[in-house]
N, C-alpha and C positions, 0 to 999 in steps of 0.2 A: 602357482601363487598369483600371477598376474591376472589370470581369469577370474579369480575370486575377488581380488582387490578392486577392480573396476566396477563390478556390479554393486559392491558394498558402498563405494563412494557415490554412485548414482542413486542408490536407494536412500542414503543419508541425505543427499541434497534434495531429493523429492520430498522427504518427510520434513526437513528443516525449513523448506520454503512453502509448505502446504499450509492451508488455513483451517482452523479447527471449527467443527460443528458441534453444538451442544443441544441437548434435549432435556425436557422436564420429566417428571415422574412417569407419565403415561405415554411418552413419545408422541404427543399430539401436536406439540409446537417445537419447531426447530429454530435455532439461533446460530448465525454465522458470526464468529469473532472478527471484528473489523480492524484489529491491530492497534488499539489504543487503550490506555488505562487512565483512570482518574481516581486516585486513591486506591481502594480495593475493588472499584467497579470497572467492568470491561465494556467497551463499546460493541454492541451487537446489532445485527440485522435480524429482526423477527421476520423469518421467511414467509410466514403465513399472511401477515398483515402488511408486509413491505415497509416496516417502520424501523427507524434507528432508535435504540434505547441504551441507557447505561444500566447494567445489571451486575449485581454481586452474585456470582454463580453459586457461592456457598449458601447465601440467604435464600436464593431462588431454587435451591436444590437441583441444580443442573449438572449433568454429567456429559463428558465428551463422548460422542457416539460415532464420530467419523472425521474425515479431513477432505478438503477439496484440493485438487492440484492447482498450481498457479494459473493454468489456462482456464480451468473451470471457475476459479475464484474471480479472475478479472472479468470473465463473461457474466458472472453473477452480479458483480459490482455495476458494470455498464448497463445490464438489462434491468436493474432496479433503480435507475436514474441517480446513481451515486457517482462520485468523481473523486479524483485525487487533488487535494489542495496542498501546495508546496509553499512554505514560508521560509524566508531568508534566515540563515544562521550567520550571515556575514554582516559587516558594519553597514554596507550600502543596502538600503531597503528595496526589496522587490517581492513579488508574489507570482505564483504560476498555478495553473490548473490544467489537468489532463482529463478531458471528457469528450465524448462524441467524436473520437478519432481526431481530435484537435488539441493543440497545445496553446494555451493562452499565457502570455507573460506580460506583467505590468512592472516595469523597472522605474521606480519613483525617482531615483537619483539621476538617471539619464533621460527621464521624462519621455518614455515611450511605452505604448501598449501594442501588442501584436497578437494576432491569431494565426497559427501555423498548422495546416493539415499534417498529420503524422501517420506513420505505420507503426503498429505495435508488434514486437517480436518476442516470442516465447521460447526460442530455441536454445538459449544458454542456461543450463541448470544452475550455474553459480550465482545468478542474479534472479530477481523476481520477474522483471520484464525490462526490455529495452525499447527505445523508440527513436525514430529519425524522420526527417522530412525528405521529400523527393530530391532536393538539391544538396542534401547532406550538410546544410548550414546549421542544423540543429540535430544533435545526437545526445542521448541520455539514457539513464537507467534508474530503476527504483529497486532498492535492496531492502531486505528485512534486516533490522539491527537488533541488538540486545537492549533490554530495558536500561541497563547501566550506561550504554553508549548514548541512548536517547536522553537519559537524565542529564548527561554532560553537554549535549548539543541543544536541546529544546528547552525553552524557558516559558512554558505555559502550564496550566493545570492539567491539560490533556497531554499525556505522554505517549507519543506515537512510536510504533516499532518499524517505521519506514523512513528511509532517507533517499532523496532524489539528488542525483548529480547530472548536470547536463552542460553542454558547450553550445553557445549561441554567439554568432558574430565574433568568433575567436576569443570569447571570454568563458571561463568555467564558473558555473554557479553550483551551490550546494545548499540543500534545505531540508527541514523537517517536513514530513509528508503525512497528512491526515486524510482519512476517507470521510467525505461530507455528503450530505444529501441536498437536493435542490430545494 
């Protein structure tokens, strides 16, 4: 029984943390879901033209044709000049970005901005990715969350399915996470 149970959990975690790929009627264009909703529209990366678009998959007649693993998804995000934008869900305002193997934090309340080189880790299947700096002063993770949880945390028109939690200078931060383009 144990031999069956562990692979099923691993397979479920891979599927639940994978990112969906959609295609049109003739499979000539492929779109990667970027994990955000705005009404009935989904934020997509047009993989042919390398552009970010809001698309209603029903109106556009798109069908899911595959999924990317977390590692392949993150590599696709970074290779297409996209990045993670994290916005505070706390009372004290701050923002952060994860791009180009760096973590940028702008803490408005404590009046500091800092760029920190980071290492991205894909080894834990229970989260999407984790990151830390060489000195371990910064440690964090990005998790995929449900749309219901996002609705309760994030207060913008764009509803992201990502949440970032990180510790920096002995303080824990938590925020809604969007995928943005430069």
